[in-house]
gemmi code that builds the backbone of each chain (N, CA, C; Angstrom):
import gemmi

chains = {
    "A": [
        ("UNK", (0.827, -1.110, -0.081), (0.010, 0.170, 0.050), (0.772, 1.157, -0.163)),
        ("UNK", (0.742, 2.184, -0.898), (1.596, 3.339, -1.140), (1.103, 4.182, 0.021)),
        ("UNK", (2.187, 4.969, 0.727), (2.190, 5.963, 1.712), (0.966, 7.139, 1.557)),
        ("UNK", (0.357, 7.588, 2.542), (-0.615, 8.419, 1.998), (0.093, 9.950, 2.284)),
        ("UNK", (-0.182, 10.602, 1.201), (0.445, 11.930, 1.030), (0.038, 12.517, 2.315)),
        ("UNK", (1.081, 13.340, 2.854), (0.742, 14.185, 3.787), (0.446, 15.695, 3.500)),
        ("UNK", (-0.650, 15.872, 3.939), (-1.113, 17.157, 3.689), (-1.075, 18.201, 4.756)),
        ("UNK", (-0.528, 19.442, 4.725), (0.081, 20.231, 5.710), (0.072, 21.680, 5.179)),
        ("UNK", (-0.099, 22.563, 6.163), (-0.052, 23.987, 5.990), (1.416, 24.137, 5.256)),
        ("UNK", (1.476, 25.544, 4.436), (2.743, 25.530, 4.042), (3.224, 26.555, 5.018)),
        ("UNK", (4.570, 26.390, 5.553), (5.418, 27.367, 6.443), (5.444, 28.956, 5.906)),
        ("UNK", (5.688, 29.644, 6.705), (5.666, 31.103, 6.134), (7.134, 31.101, 5.376)),
        ("UNK", (8.043, 30.397, 5.325), (9.263, 30.513, 4.478), (9.009, 30.035, 3.081)),
        ("UNK", (7.653, 29.423, 2.912), (7.343, 28.866, 1.648), (6.712, 30.002, 0.797)),
        ("UNK", (6.433, 31.084, 1.462), (5.661, 32.045, 0.785), (6.357, 32.528, -0.504)),
        ("UNK", (7.757, 32.546, -0.032), (8.746, 33.258, -1.088), (8.799, 32.816, -2.424)),
        ("UNK", (8.531, 31.499, -2.511), (8.542, 30.689, -3.692), (7.057, 30.004, -4.085)),
        ("UNK", (6.150, 30.542, -3.187), (4.636, 30.024, -3.688), (4.248, 31.019, -4.601)),
        ("UNK", (3.736, 30.435, -5.865), (3.275, 30.995, -6.943), (1.607, 31.273, -6.873)),
        ("UNK", (1.567, 32.432, -6.210), (-0.255, 32.759, -5.815), (-0.791, 33.128, -7.072)),
        ("UNK", (-1.981, 32.813, -7.476), (-2.602, 32.672, -8.608), (-3.225, 34.293, -8.587)),
        ("UNK", (-3.591, 34.825, -9.940), (-3.938, 36.506, -9.738), (-4.950, 36.733, -8.641)),
        ("UNK", (-6.193, 35.777, -8.638), (-7.288, 36.242, -7.651), (-6.680, 35.967, -6.296)),
        ("UNK", (-5.762, 35.179, -6.170), (-4.953, 35.108, -4.378), (-4.311, 36.499, -4.501)),
        ("UNK", (-3.645, 37.124, -5.298), (-2.904, 38.032, -4.979), (-4.075, 39.432, -4.761)),
        ("UNK", (-4.925, 39.458, -5.707), (-6.032, 40.228, -5.670), (-6.580, 40.422, -3.962)),
        ("UNK", (-6.944, 39.035, -3.567), (-7.532, 38.717, -2.234), (-6.585, 39.318, -1.020)),
        ("UNK", (-5.283, 38.775, -1.301), (-4.440, 39.480, -0.155), (-4.158, 40.744, -0.122)),
        ("UNK", (-4.180, 41.570, -1.259), (-4.155, 43.071, -1.193), (-5.444, 43.657, -0.931)),
        ("UNK", (-6.738, 43.194, -1.074), (-7.928, 43.303, -0.292), (-7.580, 43.585, 0.889)),
        ("UNK", (-7.124, 42.606, 1.462), (-6.901, 42.788, 2.957), (-5.866, 43.506, 3.518)),
        ("UNK", (-5.106, 43.712, 2.792), (-3.811, 44.541, 3.170), (-4.444, 45.920, 2.999)),
        ("UNK", (-5.304, 46.094, 2.004), (-5.698, 47.571, 1.678), (-7.011, 47.946, 2.643)),
        ("UNK", (-7.598, 46.987, 3.433), (-8.708, 47.106, 4.352), (-7.805, 47.573, 5.766)),
        ("UNK", (-6.813, 46.765, 5.895), (-5.993, 46.985, 7.269), (-5.298, 48.546, 7.312)),
        ("UNK", (-4.801, 48.848, 6.108), (-4.211, 50.249, 5.831), (-5.582, 51.443, 6.321)),
        ("UNK", (-6.320, 51.035, 5.530), (-7.367, 52.145, 5.905), (-7.912, 52.035, 6.844)),
        ("UNK", (-8.001, 50.750, 7.861), (-8.425, 50.777, 9.136), (-7.534, 51.621, 10.299)),
        ("UNK", (-6.326, 51.492, 9.996), (-5.051, 51.800, 10.823), (-5.065, 53.567, 10.407)),
        ("UNK", (-5.406, 54.085, 9.336), (-5.216, 55.400, 9.175), (-6.670, 56.122, 9.012)),
        ("UNK", (-7.551, 55.437, 9.583), (-8.740, 56.176, 9.904), (-8.708, 57.339, 10.488)),
        ("UNK", (-8.159, 57.337, 11.787), (-7.989, 58.468, 12.484), (-7.309, 59.606, 11.723)),
        ("UNK", (-6.413, 59.517, 10.990), (-5.664, 60.533, 10.280), (-6.731, 61.153, 9.185)),
        ("UNK", (-7.348, 60.071, 8.427), (-8.773, 60.648, 7.653), (-9.573, 61.554, 8.288)),
        ("UNK", (-10.187, 61.100, 9.682), (-10.992, 61.872, 10.517), (-10.334, 63.405, 10.746)),
        ("UNK", (-8.802, 63.071, 11.104), (-8.383, 64.468, 11.466), (-8.456, 65.490, 10.099)),
        ("UNK", (-7.974, 65.113, 9.097), (-8.004, 65.705, 7.813), (-9.349, 66.320, 7.453)),
        ("UNK", (-10.362, 65.449, 7.522), (-11.947, 65.765, 7.270), (-12.004, 66.943, 8.417)),
        ("UNK", (-11.798, 66.886, 9.459), (-12.164, 67.758, 10.563), (-11.585, 69.106, 10.381)),
        ("UNK", (-9.982, 69.161, 9.754), (-9.573, 70.456, 9.350), (-10.250, 70.853, 8.040)),
        ("UNK", (-10.468, 69.964, 7.221), (-11.316, 70.332, 5.919), (-12.722, 71.189, 6.003)),
        ("UNK", (-13.175, 70.991, 7.293), (-14.628, 71.440, 7.580), (-14.648, 72.696, 8.552)),
        ("UNK", (-13.803, 72.558, 9.781), (-13.967, 73.390, 10.886), (-13.997, 74.786, 10.426)),
        ("UNK", (-12.944, 75.279, 9.774), (-13.258, 76.900, 9.384), (-12.373, 77.195, 8.221)),
        ("UNK", (-12.524, 77.982, 7.609), (-11.645, 78.533, 6.418), (-10.300, 78.686, 6.851)),
        ("UNK", (-10.113, 78.864, 8.121), (-8.452, 78.817, 8.668), (-7.795, 77.367, 8.582)),
        ("UNK", (-8.671, 76.491, 9.043), (-8.271, 75.290, 9.151), (-8.250, 74.160, 7.687)),
        ("UNK", (-8.958, 75.020, 6.755), (-9.009, 74.190, 5.631), (-7.758, 74.826, 4.912)),
        ("UNK", (-6.990, 76.029, 5.082), (-5.909, 76.438, 4.567), (-4.689, 75.649, 5.481)),
        ("UNK", (-5.109, 75.369, 6.454), (-4.230, 74.508, 7.536), (-3.897, 73.388, 6.866)),
        ("UNK", (-5.076, 72.372, 6.154), (-5.005, 71.594, 5.559), (-4.155, 71.413, 4.420)),
        ("UNK", (-4.344, 72.327, 3.523), (-3.580, 72.526, 2.395), (-1.975, 72.605, 2.561)),
        ("UNK", (-1.840, 73.078, 3.947), (-0.651, 73.179, 4.262), (0.270, 71.936, 4.671)),
        ("UNK", (-0.770, 71.177, 5.386), (-0.404, 69.655, 5.953), (-0.361, 68.845, 4.731)),
        ("UNK", (-1.098, 68.985, 3.795), (-0.905, 67.879, 2.551), (0.326, 68.615, 1.420)),
        ("UNK", (0.695, 69.639, 2.074), (2.069, 69.858, 0.952), (3.172, 68.966, 1.494)),
        ("UNK", (3.324, 68.483, 2.581), (4.600, 67.595, 3.053), (4.442, 66.396, 2.046)),
        ("UNK", (5.905, 65.919, 1.787), (5.848, 64.799, 0.883), (5.532, 63.453, 1.496)),
        ("UNK", (5.884, 63.554, 2.934), (5.362, 62.230, 3.558), (4.128, 62.410, 3.308)),
        ("UNK", (2.880, 63.351, 3.942), (1.735, 63.243, 3.951), (1.357, 62.726, 2.684)),
        ("UNK", (1.883, 63.343, 1.495), (1.506, 63.313, 0.090), (1.551, 61.595, -0.279)),
        ("UNK", (2.549, 60.916, 0.239), (2.817, 59.361, -0.165), (1.805, 58.637, 0.896)),
        ("UNK", (1.580, 59.294, 1.936), (0.141, 58.230, 2.826), (-0.803, 58.513, 2.252)),
        ("UNK", (-0.993, 59.788, 1.567), (-2.566, 60.017, 0.512), (-2.536, 59.102, -0.311)),
        ("UNK", (-1.463, 59.152, -1.092), (-1.165, 58.052, -2.301), (-1.595, 56.779, -1.973)),
        ("UNK", (-1.070, 56.450, -0.946), (-1.031, 54.993, -0.638), (-2.729, 55.017, 0.057)),
        ("UNK", (-3.365, 55.498, 0.530), (-4.694, 55.384, 0.822), (-5.621, 55.629, -0.265)),
        ("UNK", (-5.304, 56.326, -1.242), (-5.988, 56.406, -2.518), (-6.055, 54.858, -3.285)),
        ("UNK", (-4.836, 54.463, -3.492), (-4.543, 53.132, -3.927), (-5.484, 52.226, -3.139)),
        ("UNK", (-5.220, 52.158, -1.754), (-6.120, 50.964, -0.846), (-7.557, 51.343, -1.405)),
        ("UNK", (-8.032, 52.624, -1.309), (-9.547, 52.423, -1.481), (-9.996, 52.086, -2.727)),
        ("UNK", (-9.360, 52.378, -4.140), (-9.356, 52.374, -5.396), (-9.338, 50.642, -5.512)),
        ("UNK", (-8.562, 49.900, -4.868), (-8.493, 48.468, -4.777), (-9.530, 47.758, -4.042)),
        ("UNK", (-9.630, 48.317, -2.858), (-10.511, 47.655, -2.047), (-11.972, 47.740, -2.672)),
        ("UNK", (-12.243, 48.897, -3.163), (-13.758, 49.071, -3.849), (-13.910, 48.469, -5.025)),
        ("UNK", (-12.902, 48.507, -5.956), (-13.068, 47.401, -7.112), (-13.038, 46.017, -6.905)),
        ("UNK", (-12.208, 45.790, -5.960), (-11.946, 44.167, -5.601), (-13.147, 43.587, -5.026)),
        ("UNK", (-13.893, 44.617, -4.080), (-14.911, 44.430, -3.198), (-16.255, 44.227, -4.448)),
        ("UNK", (-16.161, 45.216, -5.413), (-17.303, 45.110, -6.687), (-17.437, 43.596, -7.027)),
        ("UNK", (-15.967, 43.099, -7.403), (-15.641, 41.693, -7.861), (-16.308, 40.765, -6.790)),
        ("UNK", (-16.242, 40.994, -5.439), (-16.372, 39.882, -4.654), (-18.144, 40.018, -4.478)),
        ("UNK", (-18.699, 41.062, -4.609), (-20.271, 40.976, -4.527), (-20.573, 40.364, -5.579)),
        ("UNK", (-20.109, 40.610, -7.046), (-20.411, 39.799, -8.422), (-20.290, 38.155, -7.977)),
        ("UNK", (-18.952, 37.694, -7.355), (-18.847, 36.357, -7.203), (-20.032, 35.908, -6.564)),
        ("UNK", (-20.235, 36.690, -5.336), (-21.373, 36.136, -4.230), (-22.793, 36.002, -5.044)),
        ("UNK", (-22.987, 36.938, -6.123), (-24.285, 36.732, -6.891), (-23.934, 35.310, -8.036)),
        ("UNK", (-22.984, 34.934, -7.698), (-22.794, 33.369, -8.618), (-22.102, 34.027, -10.032)),
        ("UNK", (-21.771, 35.280, -10.204), (-21.356, 35.667, -11.444), (-19.722, 35.448, -11.478)),
        ("UNK", (-19.298, 34.740, -12.600), (-17.945, 34.643, -13.051), (-17.117, 33.897, -11.863)),
        ("UNK", (-17.891, 32.703, -11.644), (-17.149, 31.902, -10.672), (-16.319, 30.803, -10.971)),
        ("UNK", (-16.382, 30.543, -12.444), (-15.540, 29.766, -13.098), (-14.055, 30.307, -13.061)),
        ("UNK", (-12.965, 29.382, -13.039), (-11.832, 29.468, -12.788), (-11.293, 30.623, -13.810)),
        ("UNK", (-11.654, 30.239, -15.234), (-11.132, 31.432, -16.041), (-11.737, 32.581, -16.182)),
        ("UNK", (-13.069, 32.571, -15.718), (-13.696, 34.153, -15.438), (-13.104, 34.806, -14.185)),
        ("UNK", (-13.189, 34.227, -13.262), (-12.352, 34.624, -11.947), (-11.094, 35.382, -12.282)),
        ("UNK", (-10.241, 34.515, -13.014), (-8.829, 35.135, -13.481), (-8.767, 36.184, -14.194)),
        ("UNK", (-9.886, 36.490, -15.163), (-10.088, 37.383, -15.891), (-10.833, 38.917, -15.297)),
        ("UNK", (-11.697, 38.354, -14.313), (-11.951, 39.345, -13.514), (-11.139, 40.077, -12.516)),
        ("UNK", (-9.933, 39.255, -11.928), (-9.121, 39.655, -11.254), (-8.109, 40.901, -11.933)),
        ("UNK", (-7.578, 40.215, -13.144), (-6.884, 41.065, -13.993), (-7.490, 42.498, -14.346)),
        ("UNK", (-9.021, 42.366, -14.690), (-9.519, 43.554, -14.733), (-9.435, 44.668, -13.672)),
        ("UNK", (-9.969, 44.009, -12.527), (-9.799, 44.817, -11.246), (-8.398, 45.510, -11.438)),
        ("UNK", (-7.220, 44.799, -11.397), (-5.859, 45.547, -11.401), (-5.799, 46.521, -12.470)),
        ("UNK", (-6.376, 46.027, -13.986), (-6.326, 47.137, -14.860), (-7.058, 48.431, -14.621)),
        ("UNK", (-8.215, 48.350, -13.912), (-8.932, 49.576, -13.409), (-8.039, 50.306, -12.150)),
        ("UNK", (-7.783, 49.594, -11.233), (-7.360, 49.978, -9.869), (-6.125, 50.575, -9.988)),
        ("UNK", (-5.027, 50.062, -10.787), (-3.680, 50.491, -10.952), (-3.468, 51.794, -11.486)),
        ("UNK", (-4.156, 52.173, -12.784), (-4.314, 53.429, -13.386), (-5.210, 54.323, -12.586)),
        ("UNK", (-6.002, 53.922, -11.854), (-6.897, 54.811, -11.028), (-6.009, 55.739, -9.991)),
        ("UNK", (-5.297, 54.328, -9.075), (-4.243, 54.745, -8.230), (-3.495, 55.884, -8.520)),
        ("UNK", (-2.625, 55.729, -9.966), (-1.487, 56.332, -10.366), (-2.412, 57.657, -10.733)),
        ("UNK", (-3.407, 57.725, -11.141), (-4.191, 59.118, -11.476), (-4.019, 59.763, -10.030)),
        ("UNK", (-4.795, 59.333, -9.065), (-4.789, 59.826, -7.959), (-3.464, 60.424, -7.526)),
        ("UNK", (-2.471, 59.456, -7.531), (-1.062, 59.984, -7.057), (-0.474, 60.811, -8.079)),
        ("UNK", (-0.925, 61.143, -9.086), (-0.186, 62.235, -9.926), (-1.174, 63.374, -9.450)),
        ("UNK", (-2.551, 63.386, -9.140), (-3.332, 64.590, -8.659), (-2.610, 65.087, -7.343)),
        ("UNK", (-2.259, 63.944, -6.498), (-1.756, 64.413, -4.921), (-0.553, 64.934, -5.080)),
        ("UNK", (0.509, 64.548, -6.121), (1.771, 65.057, -6.019), (1.766, 66.592, -7.041)),
        ("UNK", (0.441, 66.794, -7.227), (0.461, 67.947, -8.265), (0.832, 67.987, -9.640)),
        ("UNK", (1.115, 66.978, -10.139), (1.729, 66.721, -11.646), (0.515, 66.894, -12.491)),
        ("UNK", (-0.698, 66.780, -12.090), (-1.776, 66.865, -12.679), (-2.850, 68.129, -12.451)),
    ],
    "B": [
        ("UNK", (-11.608, 25.840, 21.055), (-11.756, 25.719, 22.258), (-13.078, 25.196, 22.815)),
        ("UNK", (-13.013, 24.159, 23.662), (-14.364, 23.531, 23.989), (-14.586, 23.175, 25.370)),
        ("UNK", (-15.727, 23.270, 25.772), (-16.233, 23.153, 26.997), (-17.063, 21.958, 26.832)),
        ("UNK", (-16.668, 20.909, 28.020), (-17.239, 19.793, 27.951), (-16.898, 18.792, 26.561)),
        ("UNK", (-17.874, 17.914, 26.265), (-17.348, 17.184, 25.153), (-17.953, 17.689, 23.921)),
        ("UNK", (-18.906, 18.653, 23.909), (-19.457, 18.936, 22.665), (-19.563, 20.579, 22.392)),
        ("UNK", (-19.557, 21.239, 23.531), (-20.234, 22.764, 23.420), (-18.632, 23.488, 22.904)),
        ("UNK", (-19.197, 24.200, 21.804), (-17.859, 25.115, 21.415), (-18.302, 26.426, 21.624)),
        ("UNK", (-17.173, 27.292, 22.447), (-17.475, 28.572, 22.438), (-17.372, 29.528, 21.583)),
        ("UNK", (-16.778, 29.070, 20.320), (-16.950, 29.814, 19.066), (-17.990, 29.213, 18.109)),
        ("UNK", (-18.413, 30.137, 17.502), (-19.535, 29.652, 16.391), (-20.897, 29.608, 17.079)),
        ("UNK", (-21.591, 30.655, 17.340), (-22.805, 31.010, 17.599), (-23.899, 31.097, 16.243)),
        ("UNK", (-23.276, 30.737, 15.364), (-24.126, 30.794, 14.226), (-24.560, 32.262, 13.881)),
        ("UNK", (-23.552, 33.123, 14.143), (-23.969, 34.631, 13.777), (-22.896, 34.904, 12.558)),
        ("UNK", (-22.322, 33.913, 12.095), (-21.388, 33.983, 10.892), (-22.095, 34.538, 9.526)),
        ("UNK", (-23.267, 33.826, 9.252), (-23.900, 34.297, 8.165), (-24.372, 35.668, 8.063)),
        ("UNK", (-24.960, 35.860, 9.207), (-25.514, 37.242, 9.512), (-24.504, 38.332, 9.292)),
        ("UNK", (-23.311, 38.003, 9.810), (-22.081, 39.070, 9.672), (-21.772, 39.016, 8.380)),
        ("UNK", (-21.893, 38.027, 7.748), (-21.286, 37.955, 6.283), (-22.161, 38.847, 5.389)),
        ("UNK", (-23.435, 38.729, 5.824), (-24.423, 39.277, 4.997), (-24.418, 40.849, 5.020)),
        ("UNK", (-24.072, 41.226, 6.335), (-23.872, 42.603, 7.046), (-22.763, 43.227, 6.230)),
        ("UNK", (-21.730, 42.333, 6.125), (-20.498, 43.118, 5.397), (-21.061, 43.508, 4.005)),
        ("UNK", (-21.731, 42.701, 3.405), (-22.214, 42.891, 1.866), (-22.967, 43.994, 1.936)),
        ("UNK", (-24.037, 44.303, 2.945), (-24.819, 45.178, 2.776), (-24.196, 46.768, 3.055)),
        ("UNK", (-23.280, 46.693, 4.000), (-22.414, 47.985, 4.247), (-21.691, 48.278, 3.349)),
        ("UNK", (-21.036, 47.377, 2.494), (-20.215, 47.457, 1.571), (-20.991, 48.131, 0.201)),
        ("UNK", (-22.477, 47.754, 0.122), (-23.023, 48.400, -0.775), (-23.596, 49.880, -0.346)),
        ("UNK", (-23.834, 50.239, 0.915), (-23.911, 51.558, 1.549), (-22.841, 52.339, 0.979)),
        ("UNK", (-21.628, 51.831, 1.538), (-20.452, 52.585, 1.277), (-20.470, 53.292, -0.107)),
        ("UNK", (-20.457, 51.937, -1.083), (-20.367, 52.373, -2.404), (-21.169, 53.520, -2.945)),
        ("UNK", (-22.525, 53.253, -2.504), (-23.376, 54.267, -3.054), (-23.308, 55.565, -2.408)),
        ("UNK", (-22.894, 55.477, -1.074), (-22.412, 56.895, -0.604), (-21.294, 57.454, -1.096)),
        ("UNK", (-20.391, 56.899, -1.703), (-19.079, 57.321, -2.425), (-19.744, 58.121, -3.550)),
        ("UNK", (-20.591, 57.489, -4.289), (-21.334, 58.017, -5.556), (-21.959, 59.396, -5.082)),
        ("UNK", (-22.968, 59.243, -4.332), (-23.743, 60.418, -3.941), (-22.385, 61.529, -3.524)),
        ("UNK", (-21.351, 61.401, -3.029), (-20.486, 62.092, -2.338), (-19.692, 62.851, -3.661)),
        ("UNK", (-19.482, 61.841, -4.586), (-18.798, 62.338, -5.780), (-19.590, 63.073, -6.449)),
        ("UNK", (-20.751, 63.013, -6.754), (-21.854, 63.613, -7.557), (-21.896, 65.215, -6.835)),
        ("UNK", (-22.011, 64.885, -5.497), (-21.940, 66.567, -4.902), (-20.949, 67.350, -4.952)),
        ("UNK", (-19.532, 66.617, -4.933), (-18.440, 67.302, -5.181), (-18.256, 67.663, -6.739)),
        ("UNK", (-18.658, 67.084, -7.531), (-18.586, 67.402, -8.789), (-19.483, 68.700, -9.235)),
        ("UNK", (-20.793, 68.709, -8.567), (-21.722, 69.728, -8.902), (-21.248, 70.921, -8.026)),
        ("UNK", (-20.638, 70.742, -7.094), (-20.296, 72.139, -6.223), (-18.682, 72.698, -6.705)),
        ("UNK", (-18.523, 72.159, -7.727), (-17.245, 72.799, -8.287), (-17.480, 74.318, -8.778)),
        ("UNK", (-16.334, 74.777, -8.474), (-15.021, 74.997, -8.148), (-15.123, 74.529, -6.488)),
        ("UNK", (-14.258, 73.996, -5.739), (-14.088, 73.403, -4.549), (-13.306, 74.472, -3.891)),
        ("UNK", (-13.951, 75.162, -3.099), (-13.147, 75.975, -2.030), (-13.971, 75.610, -0.837)),
        ("UNK", (-13.370, 76.509, 0.387), (-13.882, 75.797, 1.627), (-15.446, 75.888, 1.846)),
        ("UNK", (-15.884, 77.198, 1.091), (-17.608, 77.203, 1.260), (-18.289, 76.074, 0.608)),
        ("UNK", (-17.711, 75.942, -0.549), (-18.406, 74.765, -1.402), (-18.346, 73.594, -0.719)),
        ("UNK", (-17.128, 73.254, -0.047), (-17.161, 71.840, 0.448), (-17.673, 71.702, 1.702)),
        ("UNK", (-17.667, 72.829, 2.621), (-18.363, 72.745, 3.785), (-20.045, 72.815, 3.672)),
        ("UNK", (-20.208, 73.350, 2.759), (-21.726, 73.556, 2.039), (-22.331, 72.172, 1.714)),
        ("UNK", (-21.607, 71.265, 1.350), (-21.838, 69.978, 1.106), (-22.492, 69.173, 2.219)),
        ("UNK", (-21.834, 69.358, 3.311), (-22.295, 68.725, 4.772), (-23.232, 69.489, 5.388)),
        ("UNK", (-23.483, 70.786, 5.268), (-24.724, 71.579, 5.954), (-26.146, 70.852, 6.025)),
        ("UNK", (-26.577, 70.378, 4.985), (-28.002, 69.856, 4.989), (-28.240, 68.963, 5.812)),
        ("UNK", (-29.415, 68.771, 6.719), (-29.625, 67.687, 7.687), (-29.480, 66.102, 6.827)),
        ("UNK", (-30.128, 66.183, 5.780), (-29.893, 64.922, 4.894), (-28.623, 64.211, 4.891)),
        ("UNK", (-27.880, 65.505, 4.414), (-26.022, 64.803, 3.965), (-25.388, 64.615, 5.276)),
        ("UNK", (-25.876, 65.307, 6.303), (-25.188, 64.693, 7.630), (-25.664, 63.406, 8.336)),
        ("UNK", (-26.920, 63.445, 7.943), (-27.295, 62.195, 8.563), (-26.941, 60.887, 7.344)),
        ("UNK", (-26.965, 61.088, 6.210), (-26.324, 60.185, 4.860), (-24.998, 59.781, 5.578)),
        ("UNK", (-24.146, 61.139, 5.878), (-22.544, 60.764, 6.142), (-22.353, 59.864, 7.467)),
        ("UNK", (-23.191, 60.045, 8.338), (-23.232, 59.473, 9.566), (-23.604, 57.821, 9.453)),
        ("UNK", (-24.539, 57.793, 8.576), (-24.995, 56.307, 8.380), (-23.805, 55.783, 7.590)),
        ("UNK", (-23.208, 56.604, 6.652), (-21.862, 55.782, 5.898), (-20.966, 55.430, 7.026)),
        ("UNK", (-20.399, 56.440, 7.694), (-19.521, 56.126, 9.123), (-20.120, 54.922, 9.871)),
        ("UNK", (-21.339, 54.653, 10.343), (-21.704, 53.460, 10.944), (-21.359, 52.325, 10.162)),
        ("UNK", (-21.671, 52.051, 8.825), (-21.579, 51.506, 7.926), (-20.026, 50.938, 7.849)),
        ("UNK", (-19.453, 51.894, 7.740), (-17.850, 51.797, 7.619), (-17.156, 51.218, 9.026)),
        ("UNK", (-17.893, 51.574, 10.113), (-17.379, 50.969, 11.267), (-17.903, 49.399, 11.239)),
        ("UNK", (-18.785, 49.114, 10.979), (-19.446, 47.694, 11.109), (-18.667, 47.089, 10.117)),
        ("UNK", (-18.436, 47.738, 8.839), (-17.832, 46.808, 7.803), (-16.430, 46.297, 8.442)),
        ("UNK", (-15.672, 47.251, 8.919), (-14.100, 47.344, 9.181), (-14.159, 46.524, 10.441)),
        ("UNK", (-15.178, 46.482, 11.245), (-15.375, 45.543, 12.504), (-15.212, 43.968, 11.972)),
        ("UNK", (-16.062, 43.798, 11.145), (-16.123, 42.301, 10.352), (-14.941, 41.695, 9.804)),
        ("UNK", (-14.457, 42.989, 8.945), (-13.079, 42.650, 8.609), (-11.811, 42.228, 9.269)),
        ("UNK", (-11.862, 43.309, 10.294), (-10.550, 43.051, 11.383), (-10.893, 41.784, 12.060)),
        ("UNK", (-12.178, 41.687, 12.249), (-12.510, 40.484, 13.406), (-12.236, 38.950, 12.327)),
        ("UNK", (-12.382, 39.090, 11.280), (-11.974, 38.081, 10.156), (-10.639, 37.958, 10.413)),
        ("UNK", (-9.471, 39.016, 10.417), (-8.267, 38.794, 10.430), (-7.635, 38.245, 11.578)),
        ("UNK", (-8.331, 38.701, 12.676), (-7.764, 38.307, 13.957), (-8.225, 36.758, 14.085)),
        ("UNK", (-9.298, 36.303, 13.709), (-9.500, 35.025, 13.686), (-8.637, 33.953, 12.691)),
        ("UNK", (-8.311, 34.732, 11.672), (-7.414, 33.998, 10.974), (-6.134, 33.744, 11.484)),
        ("UNK", (-5.518, 34.752, 11.890), (-3.985, 34.778, 12.238), (-3.667, 34.733, 13.797)),
        ("UNK", (-4.555, 35.008, 14.666), (-4.140, 35.071, 16.203), (-5.063, 33.878, 16.942)),
        ("UNK", (-4.144, 32.957, 17.178), (-4.980, 32.052, 17.826), (-5.016, 31.854, 19.237)),
        ("UNK", (-4.184, 32.150, 20.358), (-4.390, 32.261, 21.544), (-5.550, 33.263, 22.079)),
        ("UNK", (-6.540, 32.688, 22.433), (-7.972, 33.256, 22.779), (-7.862, 34.504, 23.627)),
        ("UNK", (-6.922, 34.642, 24.443), (-6.989, 35.841, 25.266), (-6.311, 37.098, 24.240)),
        ("UNK", (-5.166, 36.809, 23.523), (-4.868, 37.813, 22.656), (-5.781, 38.095, 21.616)),
        ("UNK", (-6.560, 37.165, 21.273), (-7.359, 37.717, 20.050), (-8.629, 38.349, 20.721)),
        ("UNK", (-8.997, 37.879, 21.734), (-9.923, 38.711, 22.147), (-9.776, 40.479, 22.790)),
        ("UNK", (-8.422, 40.443, 23.338), (-8.040, 41.770, 23.467), (-7.902, 42.626, 22.320)),
        ("UNK", (-7.372, 41.896, 21.062), (-7.117, 42.776, 19.838), (-8.674, 43.108, 19.350)),
        ("UNK", (-9.638, 42.248, 19.638), (-11.105, 42.752, 18.844), (-11.816, 43.468, 19.948)),
        ("UNK", (-11.086, 43.726, 21.566), (-11.733, 44.654, 22.163), (-11.130, 45.918, 21.709)),
        ("UNK", (-9.649, 46.094, 21.239), (-9.051, 47.295, 20.826), (-9.691, 47.629, 19.433)),
        ("UNK", (-10.031, 46.792, 18.630), (-10.709, 46.934, 17.347), (-12.280, 47.758, 17.734)),
        ("UNK", (-12.976, 47.245, 18.684), (-14.196, 47.806, 18.901), (-14.066, 49.600, 19.640)),
        ("UNK", (-13.131, 49.311, 20.502), (-12.743, 50.616, 20.898), (-12.179, 51.634, 19.871)),
        ("UNK", (-11.438, 51.289, 19.227), (-10.873, 52.292, 18.185), (-12.070, 52.587, 16.904)),
        ("UNK", (-12.866, 51.801, 16.659), (-13.674, 52.048, 15.601), (-14.957, 52.865, 16.438)),
        ("UNK", (-15.674, 52.589, 17.576), (-16.393, 53.491, 18.420), (-15.716, 54.874, 18.568)),
        ("UNK", (-14.495, 54.867, 18.925), (-13.912, 56.146, 19.145), (-14.043, 57.019, 17.630)),
        ("UNK", (-13.650, 56.258, 16.801), (-13.574, 57.138, 15.372), (-15.118, 57.517, 15.227)),
        ("UNK", (-15.921, 56.792, 15.583), (-17.493, 56.873, 15.254), (-17.917, 58.364, 15.958)),
        ("UNK", (-17.610, 58.299, 17.163), (-18.250, 59.442, 17.924), (-17.407, 60.691, 17.421)),
        ("UNK", (-16.149, 60.513, 16.875), (-15.107, 61.768, 16.600), (-16.063, 62.489, 15.253)),
        ("UNK", (-16.368, 61.189, 14.165), (-16.998, 61.717, 13.124), (-18.417, 62.281, 13.215)),
        ("UNK", (-19.151, 61.796, 14.275), (-20.505, 62.768, 14.421), (-20.302, 64.087, 15.149)),
        ("UNK", (-19.252, 64.412, 15.750), (-18.679, 65.570, 16.571), (-18.125, 66.497, 15.209)),
        ("UNK", (-17.308, 65.847, 14.180), (-17.161, 66.701, 13.155), (-18.132, 67.380, 12.383)),
        ("UNK", (-19.323, 66.294, 12.024), (-20.278, 66.495, 11.013), (-21.012, 67.486, 11.757)),
        ("UNK", (-21.383, 67.365, 12.961), (-22.243, 68.304, 13.632), (-21.802, 69.710, 14.180)),
        ("UNK", (-20.660, 69.590, 13.868), (-19.966, 71.064, 13.864), (-20.055, 72.100, 12.669)),
        ("UNK", (-20.471, 71.613, 11.587), (-20.335, 72.272, 10.465), (-21.740, 73.181, 10.148)),
    ],
}
model = gemmi.Model(1)
for chain_id, residues in chains.items():
    chain = gemmi.Chain(chain_id)
    for i, (resn, *xyz) in enumerate(residues, 1):
        res = gemmi.Residue()
        res.name, res.seqid = resn, gemmi.SeqId(i, " ")
        for name, pos in zip(("N", "CA", "C"), xyz):
            atom = gemmi.Atom()
            atom.name, atom.element = name, gemmi.Element(name[0])
            atom.pos, atom.b_iso = gemmi.Position(*pos), 0.0
            res.add_atom(atom)
        chain.add_residue(res)
    model.add_chain(chain)
structure = gemmi.Structure()
structure.add_model(model)
structure.setup_entities()
């Protein structure tokens, strides 16, 4: 009798050469983008407060958003929102049994990236004042 | 973790409800984003008065607060899923879940306070 194949979880060291399919990459980035927005929620609220409190604080916000570090954080947030929203719409469609087949799921994952990456790039260019 | 031979302390059959709420709150947030985008585009050019003016009507205050409640609930379920996936020790998991709830509750109160000062 042949020995039974041992099925185990991969260890964290295996992640380096584990080839995750595109929907898997989309999925882990959905998680990472969600955590990023969760952690930066107070920053968003602080900026929201500055934008609304008064004419003066509105100008203060402009000054705060002028720093390159804040710009990078804002660009990261813009990417997180774009990816999380578009990947989320894909998940809602999957929940409706649309595009569940492997080929369709891969295609829709590529479509999400094809939309979210240029969208995030556009946000980044606006944030850095190029556009 | 089990108490006695059969009873599990995890899994009170709230999973499906939470799963559904996460989808519902996602839809609320997507719709709110569209509404906000329309408001911003139609209020252009955006300066302080135009931007703050968006949040002056009571309808928009209530819609925004509902969006924040949906956001907090959505983020709670997502973060709870993450803690359940990656943090095994029950004590640490509960501490992280409690911290998540306090974090989100604090943000929610702050958001309400910001909105009602405009």
